[in-house]
C-alpha positions in Angstrom: -36.7 23.4 -22.2 -38.1 20.0 -23.1 -39.7 17.7 -20.5 -36.8 15.2 -20.8 -34.1 17.8 -20.2 -36.0 19.2 -17.2 -36.3 15.7 -15.7 -32.5 15.1 -16.3 -31.6 18.3 -14.5 -33.9 17.4 -11.6 -32.2 14.0 -11.3 -28.8 15.7 -11.5 -29.7 18.1 -8.7 -31.1 15.2 -6.5 -27.9 13.1 -7.2 -25.7 16.1 -6.2 -27.4 16.6 -2.9 -27.4 12.9 -2.2 -23.7 12.6 -3.0 -22.8 15.5 -0.7 -24.8 14.1 2.1 -23.2 10.6 1.6 -19.7 12.0 1.4 -20.2 14.0 4.6 -21.5 10.9 6.4 -18.5 8.8 5.0 -16.0 11.4 6.1 -17.5 11.6 9.6 -17.4 7.8 9.9 -13.8 7.6 8.7 -12.8 10.3 11.2 -14.6 8.5 14.0 -12.9 5.2 13.0 -9.5 6.7 12.9 -10.0 8.4 16.3 -10.8 5.1 18.0 -8.5 2.8 15.9 -5.6 1.3 17.8 -3.5 0.5 14.8 -0.2 2.5 15.0 1.0 4.6 12.1 4.6 5.1 11.2 6.3 7.6 8.9 9.3 6.3 6.9 12.1 7.9 5.0 14.4 6.0 2.7 18.2 6.4 2.8 20.0 5.3 -0.3 23.5 6.6 0.4 26.2 4.0 1.2 27.9 6.3 3.7 26.3 8.5 6.4 26.3 9.2 10.1 23.9 8.1 12.8 24.1 8.7 16.6 27.5 10.4 15.9 28.9 7.1 14.5 29.9 6.5 10.8 27.7 4.0 8.9 29.0 2.4 5.7 27.8 -0.3 3.3 30.4 -2.1 1.2 30.5 -5.4 -0.8 31.7 -8.2 1.5 33.4 -11.6 0.9 31.2 -14.3 -0.6 30.0 -17.0 1.8 31.3 -20.6 1.7 28.4 -21.6 -0.6 29.2 -18.8 -3.1 26.5 -16.3 -2.0 27.5 -12.6 -2.1 27.4 -10.4 1.0 27.1 -6.8 2.0 29.0 -5.6 4.9 27.2 -3.0 7.1 29.5 -1.1 9.5 28.2 1.0 12.4 31.0 2.5 14.3 33.2 -0.4 15.1 30.4 -3.0 14.8 30.2 -5.0 11.5 27.2 -6.9 10.2 27.3 -9.3 7.2 24.2 -9.5 5.1 23.5 -12.3 2.5 22.8 -11.0 -1.0 20.3 -13.6 -2.2 18.7 -11.3 -4.9 21.6 -9.8 -6.9 21.0 -6.4 -8.5 22.8 -4.0 -10.9 26.3 -3.4 -9.4 26.9 -0.3 -11.5 24.2 1.7 -9.7 25.3 4.2 -7.0 24.9 4.0 -3.3 22.5 1.3 -2.0 20.6 1.0 -5.3 22.3 -2.3 -6.3 20.6 -3.9 -3.3 17.2 -2.3 -3.5 15.4 -5.6 -4.4 16.2 -7.0 -1.0 17.6 -4.3 1.3 16.4 -1.0 2.5 17.7 1.4 5.1 14.9 3.4 6.7 14.5 6.2 9.2 11.1 6.2 10.9 9.1 7.7 13.7 5.8 6.9 15.3 3.2 9.1 13.6 0.1 7.8 15.3 -2.4 10.6 15.8 -0.2 13.4 14.4 -0.1 15.3 11.2 2.4 14.7 8.4 4.1 18.0 9.2 4.6 16.9 12.8 5.9 13.5 11.7 8.4 15.2 9.5 9.4 17.6 12.3 10.2 14.6 14.5 12.3 13.1 11.7 14.3 16.4 11.3 14.6 16.8 15.1 16.5 13.6 15.5 13.6 11.6 17.2 13.9 9.0 14.5 14.9 5.3 14.7 17.1 3.7 12.0 16.8 0.1 10.7 18.1 -2.2 8.0 15.4 -4.3 6.5 16.3 -7.3 4.3 14.2 -9.9 2.4 15.7 -13.4 2.0 14.6 -16.2 -0.4 15.1 -19.9 0.2 18.5 -21.2 -0.9 18.7 -22.1 -4.6 15.5 -20.3 -5.5 15.7 -18.1 -8.7 14.5 -14.6 -7.7 13.5 -13.9 -11.3 11.0 -16.8 -11.5 9.7 -18.9 -8.5 11.4 -16.6 -6.0 9.0 -13.8 -6.9 5.9 -16.2 -6.6 6.6 -18.2 -3.5 5.9 -15.3 -1.1 5.2 -17.7 1.8 8.9 -18.5 1.8 10.1 -14.9 2.1 11.9 -14.2 5.3 12.6 -10.7 6.7 15.3 -9.5 9.0 15.3 -6.2 10.9 18.6 -4.8 12.2 17.8 -1.7 14.2 20.7 0.7 15.0 20.9 1.2 18.7 21.9 4.8 19.8 24.4 3.2 22.3 26.0 1.2 19.5 25.4 -2.1 17.8 22.3 -3.6 16.3 19.1 -5.2 17.7 18.0 -8.0 15.3 14.6 -9.5 14.9 13.1 -11.8 12.2 9.6 -12.2 10.7 8.1 -14.1 7.8 5.6 -13.2 5.1 2.1 -13.5 6.8 0.0 -16.6 6.1 -2.9 -15.8 3.8 -6.5 -15.6 5.1 -7.5 -18.6 3.0 -4.7 -20.8 4.3 -5.4 -19.8 7.9 -9.2 -20.5 7.6 -8.4 -23.8 5.9 -6.2 -24.8 8.8 -8.8 -23.6 11.4 -11.6 -25.6 9.6 -9.4 -28.7 9.5 -8.6 -28.4 13.2 -12.3 -27.9 14.1 -13.3 -31.0 12.2 -10.7 -33.0 14.0 -11.7 -31.6 17.4 -8.3 -30.0 17.9 -7.6 -26.6 19.3 -8.2 -23.8 16.7 -4.9 -22.5 15.6 -4.1 -18.8 15.3 -1.5 -17.0 13.3 2.1 -17.7 14.0 3.8 -15.1 16.2 6.5 -15.1 13.5 4.1 -13.6 10.9 4.3 -10.0 10.0 1.5 -8.2 11.9 -0.1 -4.9 10.8 0.1 -3.8 14.4 3.9 -3.8 14.3 6.2 -1.3 12.6 8.0 -4.2 11.0 5.0 -4.8 8.8 5.2 -1.4 7.1 9.0 -1.6 7.0 8.9 -5.0 5.2 6.6 -3.6 2.5 9.5 -1.4 1.4 11.5 -4.5 0.3 8.6 -6.3 -1.5 8.1 -5.9 -5.3 5.2 -3.6 -6.2 1.9 -5.3 -5.9 3.3 -8.3 -4.0 2.4 -7.2 -0.5 0.2 -9.3 1.8 -3.4 -9.5 0.9 -4.6 -9.0 4.5 -8.3 -9.0 5.2 -9.5 -7.0 8.3 -12.8 -7.6 10.0 -13.4 -3.9 10.5 -12.0 -0.9 8.7 -13.0 2.6 7.9 -15.4 1.5 5.1 -16.8 -1.8 6.4 -19.1 -0.1 8.9 -20.0 2.9 6.8 -23.5 1.5 5.9 -25.3 3.3 3.1 -22.8 6.1 2.8 -20.2 4.3 0.7 -22.6 2.9 -2.0 -24.7 6.0 -1.7 -21.7 8.2 -2.6 -20.7 5.9 -5.5 -24.1 5.5 -7.1 -25.2 9.1 -6.7 -21.9 10.2 -8.4 -22.6 7.9 -11.3 -26.2 9.1 -11.5 -25.0 12.8 -11.5 -22.6 12.2 -14.4 -25.2 10.3 -16.5 -28.0 12.8 -15.8 -25.8 15.8 -16.7 -24.8 14.1 -19.9 -28.4 13.7 -20.9 -29.3 17.2 -19.8 -26.5 18.9 -21.6 -26.6 16.8 -24.7 -26.9 19.0 -27.9 -30.3 19.3 -29.5 -30.9 17.6 -32.8 -31.3 20.1 -35.6 -32.3 19.8 -39.2 -30.3 21.7 -41.8 -32.2 24.2 -44.1 -30.9 22.4 -47.2 -32.3 19.2 -46.0 -35.7 20.7 -45.4 -35.7 22.4 -48.8 -34.9 19.2 -50.7 -37.2 16.9 -48.8 -39.6 15.0 -51.1 -43.1 16.4 -51.5 -46.0 14.6 -49.9 -48.9 13.3 -51.8 -51.1 16.2 -50.6 -48.5 18.8 -51.6 -48.0 17.4 -55.2 -51.7 17.0 -55.8 
């Protein structure tokens, strides 16, 4: 074995050991963070049928009468209670069930899954410990959902109509959360003016609330809030995170060098090589 190959294998072995140690440290840190984190976790299941039963009451979704300003509606019926929902983002009417409204409406079953396994969360769903909610996303009047409506996320408004086991709905409203940049700009402006430092509006979606995760279900892919947290499972990992990444890269590169095929000279090439001056003389 050549000296270069031996060196490459030694680097690969060292990188492998470093990567294993870094990953173990990273996993331990993540487990410790999750154990002490207060952020709740919720498990959701999508319902796309237009007719089903909840709390021994029939639930149906049917097209409703247009509003006075010409906006379509969806009529949600729960037992003998009716709820009219404005259809501000029309979909494909030919699709079955609730799929025509999937751009702005979701019906979700959910349970609190904080500190439990996925299996336990699913058991709770199947055991009837779930809650049921209609989540809607609304645009400003007159906004085209295919153009500016998909860009002006700060104007998105969300309604949450939770089915009460005793009958009826409990409704709450939230808005798309203000960006970190906008919040810091407002805070800096207030500080320069000697005014009280503003905080987020209580109407903003908050990661601490189940409504945050539910609202994500009615947002287009990749259009969710770009929230920045001061501390997460990676921010306090220290050397473990970059150590795992760089050692993995070093392992791949060093194995590539160590296992690269040797250069060989074909017999035909050696036989036809030109004679040197000493050989011809």
